[in-house]
N, C-alpha and C positions, 0 to 999 in steps of 0.2 A: 984401799984395803979395809977390811973389817977388823977392827981391834976389839970389838965387844959384840957378843951374841945378843940378839934381840929377845926380849921376853915374849911369852905367849900373848899377852895383852898388846904389846907393841906390834906384833905380827898381825893380829886381828884388826887393829886400827889401820894398819897399812893396806890390808886387803879391802877394808870397808871403804876406803877412799877411791877405789876403782869404780868407774861408772858402770851401771847395769848393762848398758849397750856394749861396752868393752868386754865385760864378763861373758855375755851371750855370744859375742864374736869368737872369743877364745874357746868356749864350749863347742861351737860349731866346727872350728878348726880341729879340735881334738876328736870330735865324732868322725869327721872326714878322714883324719889320719888313721883312726882305729879301723875304719872300713877298708882302707887301702892296704893296711899291713896285716890284717888278721887272716888266718887260714880259713879254709872252708869249714873245718870242724868247729872252730871258735865261733864263726858266724852262725852256724847252725845252732850251737848252744845258746847264743845270745837271742836268736829268733825264738827258740823254745821258751826261754825265760820271759821274753816280752809277751808271748801268747799267754803264759800262765798268769802274768800280772794283770793282763787285760780281762781275762775271763776266770776269776778265782771261783772254783766250785768244789 
């Protein structure tokens, strides 16, 4: 059980201890999950935003 809430600094330190490899694996899993669960409309919006970020004019 948690009897005391962690401070912002404690939380940052805890996340900094996670290896970069593990963070990248987690991000990949989140990306795959978002692709599987998003509707066609949301996917189209994300694709449009990605295009705008790649070609800012």
